[in-house]
C-alpha positions as CSV (number, residue, x, y, z in Angstrom):
1,M,128.7,76.5,106.3
2,K,126.7,79.2,106.3
3,K,124.6,79.8,110.2
4,R,120.9,79.3,109.7
5,K,118.8,81.8,111.2
6,S,117.0,81.1,114.5
7,N,113.3,80.1,115.0
8,A,112.7,83.8,116.5
9,V,114.6,85.5,113.5
10,N,112.1,83.8,111.0
11,A,108.9,84.1,113.0
12,A,109.3,88.2,113.1
13,Q,109.8,88.1,109.4
14,V,106.7,85.7,109.0
15,L,104.5,88.2,111.4
16,E,105.0,91.3,109.5
17,S,101.8,93.1,108.4
18,S,100.8,92.6,104.7
19,V,99.6,96.6,105.2
20,S,102.0,98.6,102.9
21,P,102.1,102.6,102.5
22,I,100.3,104.1,100.1
23,L,102.8,107.2,100.0
24,E,106.1,108.0,100.9
25,I,107.6,111.2,100.8
26,N,111.4,111.8,100.8
27,Y,112.9,114.8,102.7
28,S,116.3,116.2,101.7
29,D,116.2,118.0,104.9
30,P,116.1,116.4,108.2
31,L,112.3,116.2,109.2
32,F,111.9,117.7,112.9
33,T,107.7,117.3,113.3
34,L,105.1,116.7,111.2
35,A,101.3,117.4,111.7
36,A,98.1,116.1,110.2
37,H,95.1,118.0,109.6
38,P,92.2,116.4,111.4
39,T,89.6,116.6,108.8
40,E,91.3,117.0,105.6
41,P,94.3,115.1,103.6
42,V,96.7,118.0,104.5
43,L,100.4,117.8,106.2
44,I,102.4,120.0,107.5
45,S,106.0,119.0,108.0
46,G,109.2,121.3,110.0
47,L,112.3,120.8,108.8
48,V,115.7,121.6,110.6
49,T,116.4,124.8,108.3
50,G,113.2,126.5,109.8
51,H,111.3,125.7,106.7
52,V,107.4,125.1,106.8
53,F,105.9,122.6,104.0
54,C,102.5,122.4,103.4
55,H,101.0,119.2,101.0
56,R,98.1,118.3,99.9
57,Y,96.8,114.8,98.9
58,D,94.5,112.6,97.1
59,A,94.1,109.7,99.6
60,E,91.7,107.7,97.0
61,A,93.4,107.9,93.7
62,L,96.9,106.6,96.0
63,E,94.8,103.6,97.5
64,E,93.7,102.9,94.0
65,K,97.0,103.3,92.2
66,Q,98.6,100.9,94.8
67,S,96.5,98.2,95.0
68,A,96.6,98.3,91.3
69,R,100.4,97.9,91.1
70,R,100.6,95.4,94.0
71,E,98.2,93.1,92.2
72,Q,100.1,93.4,89.1
73,L,103.4,92.7,90.4
74,L,101.7,90.1,92.2
75,L,100.7,88.4,89.0
76,Q,104.5,88.5,87.6
77,E,105.6,86.8,90.5
78,K,103.3,84.1,90.2
79,E,104.3,83.8,86.6
80,A,107.8,84.0,87.6
81,F,107.0,81.2,90.5
82,K,105.7,78.9,87.8
83,K,108.6,79.2,85.3
84,G,111.4,78.4,88.3
85,K,112.9,82.0,88.3
86,V,112.1,82.3,91.9
87,S,111.9,80.2,94.8
88,Q,109.1,81.6,96.4
89,I,106.4,84.3,96.1
90,S,107.3,87.3,99.0
91,K,104.6,88.5,101.1
92,S,106.9,90.9,102.8
93,V,106.7,94.6,102.2
94,S,109.8,95.8,103.9
95,Q,111.6,93.3,101.7
96,S,110.5,94.0,98.6
97,K,112.8,95.0,95.5
98,N,109.6,96.6,93.9
99,P,108.1,98.8,95.6
100,W,104.1,99.8,94.3
101,W,103.3,102.7,96.2
102,T,103.8,106.4,95.1
103,I,107.4,107.6,95.7
104,I,108.3,111.2,96.0
105,K,112.4,111.3,95.9
106,D,112.6,114.7,97.2
107,H,109.8,116.8,99.0
108,T,111.1,119.9,97.0
109,E,110.2,118.4,93.6
110,V,106.6,116.9,93.4
111,P,105.3,115.3,90.1
112,Q,102.2,116.8,88.8
113,E,100.8,113.4,88.4
114,S,101.8,112.2,91.9
115,G,98.6,112.6,93.9
116,V,99.9,115.1,95.7
117,V,100.8,119.0,95.6
118,A,102.8,121.3,97.6
119,S,100.0,124.5,98.3
120,W,102.5,126.7,99.8
121,K,106.4,126.7,101.8
122,T,107.6,128.9,103.9
123,K,111.1,129.5,105.7
124,R,109.2,130.2,109.1
125,H,111.9,130.3,111.8
126,K,115.3,131.0,111.7
127,G,116.7,128.4,113.5
128,S,115.0,124.6,113.3
129,C,111.3,124.3,113.4
130,R,111.1,122.1,116.6
131,H,107.0,121.4,116.4
132,A,104.1,122.0,114.5
133,I,99.8,121.6,115.8
134,F,97.0,121.8,114.1
135,E,94.1,124.2,115.8
136,P,91.8,121.4,117.7
137,L,88.9,124.0,119.1
138,E,85.8,122.8,117.7
139,S,84.5,125.9,116.5
140,S,88.1,126.3,114.0
141,V,89.2,123.2,113.9
142,G,92.1,123.1,111.3
143,E,92.0,126.4,110.5
144,N,95.5,127.5,111.9
145,I,98.4,125.7,112.9
146,F,101.0,126.6,115.8
147,T,105.0,126.3,115.3
148,V,108.0,126.9,117.3
149,G,111.4,127.4,116.2
150,T,115.2,127.2,118.3
151,D,114.4,130.9,117.9
152,H,112.3,131.1,120.4
153,I,109.2,132.6,118.7
154,I,106.1,130.7,118.3
155,K,103.8,131.4,115.3
156,K,100.1,131.5,114.6
157,A,99.5,130.7,110.9
158,S,96.7,130.1,108.4
159,S,96.8,126.5,107.5
160,E,95.4,127.2,104.4
161,T,97.6,130.1,103.1
162,G,100.5,129.7,105.6
163,K,100.4,133.3,106.1
164,V,101.1,134.4,110.0
165,V,98.4,136.2,111.6
166,G,100.1,136.3,115.5
167,K,103.4,135.6,117.4
168,V,105.1,135.6,120.6
169,D,108.5,135.9,121.7
170,V,108.6,133.0,124.6
171,S,112.3,133.6,125.5
172,L,111.2,137.0,126.9
173,D,109.6,134.6,129.8
174,F,112.0,132.0,130.3
175,P,113.2,132.0,133.7
176,N,116.8,131.1,132.7
177,S,118.0,132.4,129.3
178,N,119.3,129.0,128.4
179,D,116.2,127.5,127.9
180,S,114.3,126.4,124.8
181,I,110.9,125.3,124.0
182,T,110.0,121.1,123.4
183,K,107.0,120.4,122.8
184,L,103.9,122.4,122.3
185,C,100.2,121.6,123.5
186,H,96.6,123.3,122.6
187,S,93.4,123.3,124.6
188,A,90.2,121.3,122.7
189,T,88.2,123.6,124.7
190,N,89.3,126.7,125.3
191,S,92.5,129.2,124.1
192,C,94.7,128.0,126.1
193,L,98.5,127.3,124.2
194,L,100.8,125.4,126.1
195,A,104.5,125.3,125.6
196,G,106.9,122.9,127.4
197,T,110.6,123.7,127.9
198,E,113.8,121.9,128.0
199,N,114.4,122.9,131.8
200,G,111.2,120.9,132.6
201,H,109.0,124.3,132.8
202,V,105.7,124.4,131.1
203,L,104.3,128.1,129.8
204,V,101.0,128.8,129.2
205,Y,99.3,131.6,126.0
206,D,96.1,133.0,125.2
207,S,96.0,132.1,121.5
208,K,93.6,133.9,120.5
209,N,96.1,137.3,121.0
210,L,99.4,135.8,121.1
211,G,100.9,139.3,119.6
212,G,99.7,141.0,122.3
213,S,99.1,138.5,125.2
214,K,101.2,138.4,128.5
215,L,102.3,135.0,129.6
216,K,99.1,133.5,131.1
217,Y,100.0,130.5,133.4
218,K,102.9,128.8,134.0
219,V,103.9,125.9,136.1
220,S,107.5,126.2,137.2
221,S,109.7,122.8,137.2
222,A,107.3,120.1,136.2
223,H,110.3,118.0,135.7
224,D,113.7,117.9,136.3
225,D,114.5,118.1,132.5
226,A,113.0,118.5,129.2
227,V,109.4,118.4,128.6
228,N,108.8,115.2,126.3
229,H,105.2,115.3,126.2
230,I,102.3,117.3,127.3
231,L,98.8,115.7,126.8
232,A,95.3,117.4,127.6
233,M,92.8,116.1,129.8
234,P,89.6,117.4,128.3
235,A,87.1,114.8,130.3
236,V,88.4,116.0,134.0
237,S,89.3,119.5,133.3
238,A,89.8,122.6,130.6
239,Y,93.3,123.5,133.1
240,H,94.3,119.8,133.9
241,Y,97.3,118.4,131.6
242,L,99.7,115.1,131.7
243,T,103.1,116.1,131.2
244,L,106.6,113.4,130.2
245,G,110.2,114.3,131.6
246,S,113.1,112.3,132.7
247,T,112.0,109.8,134.4
248,T,108.5,111.0,135.6
249,L,105.1,111.7,134.9
250,S,103.2,114.8,136.5
251,H,99.5,115.6,136.6
252,I,99.3,119.5,136.5
253,D,96.6,122.0,137.0
254,I,98.1,125.2,134.8
255,R,96.7,127.8,137.4
256,K,97.8,126.1,140.6
257,G,100.5,124.0,139.2
258,I,101.7,120.2,140.0
259,I,98.6,118.1,141.4
260,T,100.8,115.2,141.4
261,Q,104.1,113.6,140.2
262,S,105.1,109.9,139.9
263,D,107.8,108.2,141.3
264,N,111.4,108.0,139.6
265,Q,110.8,105.2,136.8
266,D,114.3,104.6,136.3
267,D,114.0,105.2,132.7
268,E,113.3,107.7,130.4
269,L,109.8,108.6,129.3
270,L,109.6,109.5,125.9
271,S,105.5,109.7,124.5
272,M,102.1,109.0,125.9
273,C,98.7,108.6,124.9
274,F,95.1,107.7,125.9
275,A,93.3,105.2,123.9
276,T,90.6,105.2,121.2
277,D,88.3,103.3,123.7
278,Q,88.8,105.7,126.2
279,I,88.3,109.0,124.5
280,N,85.3,107.7,122.4
281,D,83.9,107.3,126.3
282,G,84.9,110.3,127.3
283,K,87.3,109.0,129.5
284,N,91.2,110.5,130.5
285,D,91.7,107.8,133.1
286,T,94.1,105.1,131.2
287,V,97.1,106.4,129.6
288,L,99.7,104.7,127.7
289,V,103.6,105.3,128.4
290,G,106.5,104.9,125.8
291,H,109.8,103.9,127.9
292,G,113.5,104.3,126.7
293,E,113.9,100.3,127.4
294,G,111.3,99.5,124.7
295,I,108.5,99.2,127.1
296,V,105.0,100.2,126.9
297,T,103.2,101.1,130.7
298,I,99.7,101.4,131.7
299,W,98.7,104.0,133.9
300,K,95.2,104.9,135.8
301,N,94.5,108.1,138.0
302,S,91.6,105.8,139.6
303,K,94.3,103.5,140.9
304,N,97.1,105.4,142.3
305,R,96.6,108.9,141.1
306,F,99.3,108.3,138.4
307,M,101.8,107.7,141.1
308,D,103.3,104.6,139.3
309,Q,102.5,102.3,136.4
310,L,100.7,99.2,136.7
311,T,101.6,96.9,133.8
312,R,104.1,97.0,131.5
313,I,103.8,95.3,127.8
314,K,107.4,94.8,126.0
315,V,107.7,96.0,122.4
316,N,110.6,95.6,121.7
317,K,114.3,95.5,124.0
318,E,116.7,96.5,121.4
319,A,114.9,100.1,120.7
320,S,113.3,103.1,122.4
321,I,109.9,104.0,121.7
322,D,110.0,107.1,120.4
323,A,106.4,108.0,119.5
324,I,102.7,106.4,120.7
325,I,99.4,107.6,119.1
326,P,96.0,105.7,119.5
327,T,94.5,104.3,115.9
328,M,91.2,107.0,116.4
329,N,89.2,104.0,114.3
330,C,86.2,102.8,116.8
331,D,85.0,100.8,113.9
332,D,85.9,97.3,115.7
333,D,87.1,96.5,119.6
334,E,90.6,95.3,118.6
335,M,91.8,98.8,117.2
336,A,89.6,100.5,119.8
337,A,91.8,98.9,122.2
338,S,95.1,99.5,120.2
339,V,97.8,102.2,120.1
340,W,100.4,102.8,117.5
341,C,104.0,102.6,118.8
342,G,107.2,104.0,117.0
343,D,110.7,103.0,117.5
344,S,114.5,103.6,117.3
345,E,114.8,100.4,114.8
346,G,112.6,102.1,112.2
347,L,109.4,99.6,113.2
348,L,105.7,100.5,113.9
349,H,103.8,98.3,116.4
350,R,100.1,97.9,117.0
351,V,99.8,97.4,120.6
352,N,96.7,96.1,122.0
353,Y,96.4,97.4,125.5
354,K,93.6,95.0,126.7
355,K,95.7,92.3,125.5
356,G,98.8,92.9,126.6
357,K,100.8,92.4,123.8
358,V,101.8,93.3,120.2
359,V,99.4,92.2,117.8
360,E,100.7,93.7,114.4
361,T,104.0,95.0,113.3
362,R,104.9,97.0,110.2
363,V,108.6,98.1,108.7
364,H,109.3,102.1,108.1
365,S,112.7,101.7,107.8
366,S,114.6,98.6,106.9
367,S,117.3,100.0,105.9
368,R,120.7,102.1,106.6
369,G,120.0,105.6,106.2
370,K,121.5,109.0,106.0
371,Y,121.6,109.6,109.7
372,G,121.9,106.0,111.1
373,A,121.2,102.2,111.3
374,A,117.9,103.0,110.1
375,D,114.9,106.0,109.6
376,E,114.2,106.2,113.4
377,V,110.4,106.2,113.9
378,G,110.0,109.4,115.9
379,L,107.0,111.0,114.7
380,L,103.2,109.3,114.3
381,E,99.9,110.8,113.0
382,I,96.5,109.8,112.4
383,D,94.8,111.5,109.3
384,Y,91.7,112.6,108.4
385,D,90.6,108.8,107.1
386,Y,92.1,107.4,110.4
387,R,95.2,106.0,108.3
388,L,98.6,105.5,110.3
389,I,101.6,108.3,109.1
390,S,105.3,107.7,109.9
391,A,107.6,109.9,109.8
392,G,111.8,109.6,110.8
393,M,114.4,112.4,110.1
394,E,114.5,111.0,106.3
395,S,111.3,109.8,105.1
396,L,107.5,109.7,105.6
397,K,105.0,107.4,105.0
398,I,101.1,107.3,104.9
399,W,100.0,103.7,105.2
400,S,97.0,102.5,103.2
401,N,93.8,101.4,105.1
402,E,93.4,98.4,103.4
403,Q,94.6,95.1,103.2
404,N,95.8,93.3,100.1
405,E,92.6,90.7,100.2
406,E,95.3,87.3,98.7
407,I,97.7,88.2,101.4
408,A,94.7,88.4,104.0
409,L,93.1,85.2,103.1
410,D,96.6,83.1,103.0
411,E,96.5,84.5,106.7
412,S,93.0,83.9,107.6
413,D,93.4,80.5,106.7
414,D,96.5,80.4,109.1
415,S,94.2,81.4,111.8
416,D,91.4,78.8,110.9
417,D,93.9,76.0,111.7
418,E,94.3,76.8,114.7
419,S,90.8,78.0,115.7
420,D,89.9,74.4,117.4
421,S,92.8,74.7,119.5
422,D,93.3,76.1,123.1
423,N,93.2,79.2,123.8
424,S,95.2,79.3,127.2
425,E,98.1,79.2,125.3
426,D,97.3,82.8,123.8
427,D,97.3,84.3,127.4
428,L,100.3,83.2,128.2
429,S,102.2,85.0,125.1
430,S,100.5,88.0,125.9
431,G,104.7,89.2,127.1
432,S,103.1,91.7,129.6
433,L,104.5,91.9,133.2
434,S,101.8,93.0,135.8
435,D,103.2,94.7,138.9
436,T,101.0,94.7,142.0
437,A,101.5,98.0,144.0
438,S,99.7,99.4,143.3
439,D,105.2,138.2,121.3
440,E,106.0,140.3,122.8
441,E,106.5,142.6,119.9
442,I,110.0,142.6,118.4
443,E,111.5,146.0,117.2
444,E,110.3,147.1,113.7
445,N,113.5,146.7,111.8
446,K,114.0,143.3,113.0
447,E,109.3,142.6,111.9
448,E,110.2,143.8,108.8
449,E,113.6,141.2,108.4
450,D,110.8,138.8,109.5
451,E,107.9,139.4,107.4
452,K,110.4,139.0,104.4
453,E,111.7,135.7,105.1
454,D,108.3,134.7,106.8
455,K,106.2,135.1,103.5
456,P,104.8,131.8,102.2
457,V,104.7,130.8,99.0
458,K,102.0,129.6,97.2
459,I,102.3,126.7,94.5
460,D,99.7,126.2,92.0
461,H,99.5,122.4,91.1
462,P,95.6,121.9,91.5
463,L,94.7,118.4,92.4
464,A,91.7,119.0,90.2
465,N,93.5,118.4,87.2
466,R,95.3,115.4,88.2
467,S,94.5,111.9,85.9
468,K,93.6,108.8,88.4
469,K,94.6,106.3,85.8
470,G,97.5,108.6,85.0
471,L,99.4,108.7,88.2
472,V,103.0,107.6,88.3
473,G,105.0,106.5,90.8
474,V,108.6,107.1,91.2
475,S,110.9,104.6,91.8
476,K,112.8,103.5,94.6
477,H,116.3,104.9,95.5
478,V,118.9,103.3,93.5
479,T,121.4,103.3,95.9
480,K,122.6,100.0,97.9
481,K,121.4,100.1,101.3
482,K,122.2,97.4,103.5
483,Q,118.9,95.4,104.9
484,I,117.7,94.6,108.6
485,D,115.3,92.1,110.0
486,I,112.8,92.7,111.9
487,N,113.8,90.5,114.8
488,K,114.9,93.1,117.2
489,L,111.2,92.4,119.2
490,T,112.6,89.3,119.7
491,K,115.4,88.2,122.2
492,K,117.7,85.6,120.1
493,G,117.6,82.2,121.9
494,K,119.6,78.8,120.6
495,E,119.3,77.2,117.1
496,E,116.7,75.0,116.8
497,E,115.1,72.1,114.2
498,E,112.2,73.4,112.1
499,E,108.8,70.8,112.6
500,E,107.6,69.8,109.2
501,Q,103.8,71.1,108.3
502,P,101.4,68.3,107.0
503,Q,101.3,69.3,103.3
504,K,97.7,71.5,102.6
505,K,96.8,72.3,99.2
506,K,99.9,73.2,97.6
507,P,103.1,71.8,99.0
508,K,105.2,74.1,101.4
509,K,108.7,74.0,102.4
510,D,109.0,73.7,106.3
511,Q,106.1,76.1,106.9
512,L,105.2,77.1,110.3
513,S,101.7,77.6,111.5
514,T,100.9,81.0,112.8
515,K,100.4,79.4,116.7
516,Q,104.0,77.6,116.2
517,L,105.4,81.1,115.3
518,R,103.8,82.8,118.5
519,N,104.9,80.2,120.4
520,M,108.4,80.6,119.2
521,Q,108.1,84.4,120.0
522,K,106.7,83.2,123.6
523,H,109.4,81.0,124.7
524,E,112.2,83.1,123.0
525,H,111.1,86.0,126.0
526,G,112.3,83.7,128.6
527,I,109.2,85.4,131.1
528,R,106.0,84.5,131.7
529,R,102.9,85.8,133.2
530,F,102.0,83.9,136.3
531,D,98.2,83.9,137.5
532,D,98.9,83.6,141.0
533,L,101.5,86.4,141.6
């Protein structure tokens, strides 16, 4: 007899968000870094081969196409349900056999009517491209991009043409020749460009004069191991930054060195960000940190000067939180208090840090890929119109800003059914546990070789010639893939008998309410928050 799924598994599947991607780009070589233009629909992607690609997309056309296609598929599925060809109408995005969004099978071969064009491409670095960022200065926002590779060279290039306008060989400033750059960060208020290294150092350069400038500042041994993330603190000072490395968080002044370093967290700290409401209010007091053990912790400068975490939010105990980013959407309080997390199981979670819980789940990858069990979400970006962009080593997805109306209506009906109930149980379902403890120049011959290799190739496929109505998506991969459930965000427990739900407008087989589903997840965790502690 086939073993029945636990209630926790069923709850995770039902609570998957109905929001779908509008675009999916698959990469033939591993994708290592991603950057989204702050004011235009432009994406920069850096690969393991050292190549850098610039893609421009028509977001409105992609939204329109996926919406029309989804509506068409829904009507077909309803008709099949009426005729008894299918047992139920699926609302799952990840388990759909017929994807309705635009899919590019290979990033090097973009169809003309796809709504996406490759503006330029180049072999930017001799080794892999490790990190890429856009210039954030208000006077020149998005005009230039900075990339760094395993060749130890930081290059500044025009984001419009891809032409290099400056570079610096950072290996000349390494205390140890075995060092390498891991992360870049540019100040939003001055020309300081920070580079974190594998040995835990932070090097600072003048981005306006990369070719002729020497090392401006240096913070030695900010961490015992590789710098995983650098975050500017413009509200505090143009020279203050937060850095993550190994198991500690450091608050540094690039002129003076380490201000404070946190206690050892006994867990690797991988990613961090400020929440949207903090950024909007011009504050850098509260920071959220993603951990290797699948939790997000909250830190406050005003409480203990970032010496230790204050609160932890359980996200996915089976995975690491490899990326975290604010929603940057201040349209409502819910989104302003939320951050997006990407984990090593290929899942996306929207966490409301004020409520202390996961409030939305999406699936970036639900199948076995070329490099592992799933395409791990190691890269997150927000585009110019607040769309979430998620990426792993195999694929990139731009998510819609619009929810399917019919599915959203069904979900709101479920919410209405429990609107008269007591809200006290929602407080218990937060899943949070509070802790009271508080260039230098290279030789001319080498440079000539680099220029030949690093010359960007402009690709002429203007978006102006596209037809919105004529956009045709590419079908999903034909290769068989083993599907996995998104149940890893809850702990498996004993099997329970499903309660029957009273019939509503249409009979539903053992349909559980949203409240019951949340309760099932809540009990599966085995830990509740006690107000008296």
